[in-house]
N, C-alpha and C positions, 0 to 999 in steps of 0.2 A: 503494500499500499504506500503511495507516495504521501511524503509528509508535507503539511502545510508549513511554509517558511516562518509564519507568525506563531505556530503552535508551540506550547511549552515544551514538547518532547523534541523539538528541533533545537538541538543544544549547540552551543559555540564549540564544544569538543568535537561533536560530529562533524561540523561545518569545517573545522581546522583539519580533521583527518582526511577529508575529501579533497580539500583544496589547498592546503598548505598554508603556513602562516604569511607567506609573501603575499598572498591575495586577500588577506583578512580585511585590511583596511577598505579595499575596494568594495567588496561584498557586504560588509558592515554597513556602509552608508546606505546602500539599497535596502537592506534587510529591515533597519530601523525606520526608514522612510515608509517602507511598505506596511509595516506594522502599525505605524501611527496612522496611515491613511485608513486602515481597516477599522479604526475607531475601537469600541469595546468588544468586538466580536472575536473573543480569544477561543479559537477552535482547538478543542483538545478531544481526545478519545473518551475522557471520563470527567467526572467532577473530583475525582480524588487528586491531591497534590502529587505532582510529577518531578521527582528529584532531577536536578541538573539544568534547571531552566533560569530564565530571567524573566521578569514581569509576572503577571498573575498565572497561577497554574491551574485554576479550576475554569469551567466552561461557563457558569452562569453567575453574573454579578447583580446583586439586588440594589436598585436605586436607592439612594439616602440624601438626605439634606445634611448640613453641617453637623459636626460631632465635637463636643467639648468632653475629652477623655477623663476617666477617673482612675486612680490607682488599680493595677491589676486587671485592667481591661484588655480584651483582645478584640481588635477591629478587623473582620475578616470576610472576605467575599462581597465587599460592597462597591458600588460605583457612587462616589460621594462628590457632589457638586453644591456650589454656593456662589450665586451672582453677586454677593455683597460683601464678602470677605473671605478669610481662611476657611478650608474645608474641614481641617482637623486641628483643634487647639489642645495641646498638653501642657497645662499650666501647673507647675509644681506638683506633678504627679510621679509616681514611680511604677515600674513594671508594667509599662504599656506597650502593647505589641500592635502594628498595623502590617497586615499580611494580605496577600492575594487580592488586592483591591485596585481600583482605578480612582485617581485623585485628580479631578479636574472636570470641567472648567471650575475655577475659584475667582473670585472677584477681589476687588481692592485697588485703590489709586497707586499710582507709581510713586507718590511722595511718601508712602508709608513703608519705611525701610524694612521693618519686621514682618509685614504682611505676606504671608507666603501659604502655599497650598497646605502645607503641614508646618506647623509652628510649635516649637517645643520651649518652654520658658522654665528654667531651672529644672529641679527633680532629677531623676535618673533611671538607669536601666530601661531605657526606651529603644525600641527596635522598629524600624520601617524595613521591611524587605518584600521581595517578589511582587512589587506593585508597579503601577504605570502612572506617572506623573506628568501632567501637561497643562496648558492653557491658564496661565495665572501671572500673577506679579512675579513670583519667584518660586520655585518648587519646594524648597525645604530650608528652615534656618532652625538651629538650636543655640540658644543663648541664655544669659542670666545665671551662669554657673552651672549649667547642666553637666551631669557626669555620666560615663558609661553609655554612650549614644552610638547605635549601630545603623548604618544605612546601607543595605546590602542587596544585591541581585535585583535592582530596580531597573526600569526603562524610564528615562527622563528625556522628553522630547520637548524642544522649544518650537515655536518661538515663545518666550516669556516677555511680559510688557513693562516690566519695571524700568524705573528711570535710573539716572547716574548713581554708580556705586550700589545698585541692587542687583545682586548676582544670582547664582544658582544654588548649589548645595553650600550652605555656610555652617561652619562650627565656629561660634563667636564665644571665646572664653569658655571652651569646654574642657574638661579634663577627663581624659580616657574615652576612647570611640574607635570605630572601625568604619571606613569608606571602602567597600569591597565589591567587586564584580558587577559593577553597574554599566549600562550602556547610555551613554550621554551624548545627544545630539541635537542639531538645530540652532537657533538664534537665541543669544543670551544678551542682556544688557550690560554685564560687566563680568567680574571674576565667576568662573563656571564652578570651581570648587574652591572654597576658601577656609583656611585653619587659622583664622585671626586670633592671635594670643591664646591659641590652644596647645595643650600638651598631652602626650602619650596617646597619639592618634596614629592609626595605620591607615595609609591609603594605598590600597593594593589592587591589582587585577582589573582595573577600569579602563573602559575604552572612552575617550573624549574626543569627540570629532565635531567641532562646532564653529559657528561665526560669532563674533563679539562686536558689540556696537560702541562700548565705551573705548576712547583709545587707550586708556591705561589698564584696561581689563585683560586678564590671563586666564589660560586654561586651568591651572591651578596655582594658588599662592599660599605661603606660610611664612611665619616669622615677622610679618609685617605688624608694628605695635606703635601706639600712641602714647603709651604709659611705661616704656622701657621693659616691658615683660612680653618678649616675643615668643615664648613658650620653648618646651624642650622635649627630648624623648620621643620625636616623631619619626616614623618611618614609612618611606615611599618607594614601592617596588612594583615592577611588571604591570605598568600602566602604559598605554599609548595615548599620545596627545597630538593632535592634529587640529589647526585652527587658522582661520582667516579674521583679520582684524585684530586689534588689540596689540598686546606685547607678549613676549613668551612667557611661559610658565616659570615659576621661580620660588627661591628662598630669599628671604630678605633680613633674616634675623634668626639667632639661636642662643639659647641659654646653655646649650649642651646636648650632645647625642642626637643629632639630627642626620639621618641617613637617606639618600636618594641612591638607589641601585637597581640596574637591570630595567629601566624604563626605555621607551622609545619616544624621544622628544623630538618629533620630526619638525616643530615649529621653533626650535631652540629652546634655550634655558636663560634665566637671569638668576645670577647668584652673587649678591653683594651686601654689603652691610647698610641697610636702610633705617632699621630700628634702633640702632645705636649699641646693639650687642650682637656679636657674631662669632661664636665660638662653637668647636665641635661639631663642624659641618663636613660631612663626607659626601662626596659625588663620585661615584665609581661605577664602571661598568656598564654604562648606559650607551645607547646610540643617541648622539645629539648632533642636530644640525648646527655646528659652531658658527657658521657664517651668519646665522640669524640670531646668535645669543649676544648676551651682554655679561660678561664676566671680568670685570676690571682687575682683579687680584686672585688669580688662580692659586697662589701660593697658600691662601686661606681655605682651599677646598681640598681636603684630604683625598687622594685617590684620583684626581683629575687626569692624570696621564693615562689611565686605563680606560677612558671613554673612547668610543669609536665615532669618528666625524662621519655624518652622513644621515639619511632619511629611510634607510632600508630597515625596517622592523624585524626582518627575519635574521638579522646579525645580533640581536640582543642576546648576551650569553644566557646560558641555561641556569637552572636552579642552583641558588648559593649553597656551597658546603661549609663555608666559612662564617657566614651569618649566625649570631648567637641564637640558640634554640627558641627563645622567648620572642625573637623578632622575625622568625621564619614566616614565610607566606603559606598559611594553611591550606589555601585552595589552589596552590601551584603543585603541579606534579610533573615528573618527567626531567630529563637531564639536557634537553636540547630545545630550541625554540620551535622547531617544526611540530612537535609532538605535546609541548606543555605550555607554550606562551599564551597568557590568558585563558587557558582551558580551566573550565569551571567543573567542580565535582559533580 
């Protein structure tokens, strides 16, 4: 039986096995666009969750208005929309999970910085996974000292309508979190993934293929700070970043132990001291378009000489054997790029 390309059982692993990693970026753009065009019609063989997919894994989604979550709540199998503001608000709550749902369209004016499809304010142990976020001011924001926030295995498709400095997936002063295995595409107003003044975050296994309207927006940012607290202990690995508009993805500060390795940064990288503190930064074993990059002092970047100059993501080295066990990418398997790069369990 032929598999529908937007169906949950059609996984990135199967796609890579068939086509090889060198063709991944080309196919991905069409795949995400096609899935977005199909709206909420997630065609699957059954209503049971299917392991190894991104986006909703169930066939039938129930329409819902906006939700203000409470601690311990599981929001599952819904198509949530709100013409007047956020679709889901998690305000100082804990142990909330949003899963297998479509979030959008959601309303809100572009002047409201925090108005997002899903808004997390404080609290902790919040998970958003296997969902489709689209049509709003911005897709997701966690702020107000939230802890242990996971944003994983989602499809995020622009355009988003926010104004200047209103980006995409933002962790703002968050301590502890995971942004993993998401497919992010379309048009964004500013930074697509932002880890502003956040620490202990893992940004892994994501595909970011976007256009950016704000001239200073980037595919991802970390270490930028207005308070002298740029964050620390952040790990970035096995992501692919391609963008038009804006400036290259980058690291702009670190209080220590910030590692970027084995990414494909086809649109270049920025790595320099913007926040006032820039220590313990490692940038190694990546494929980087150096001609598009801004790295004024590479002596401040441990491992810089190991990076590969170019845009061919098939050249990204395989799974790290020297990375500390507590920082290894759990969803990466295989020892070479053709079988393992961005492959999901």
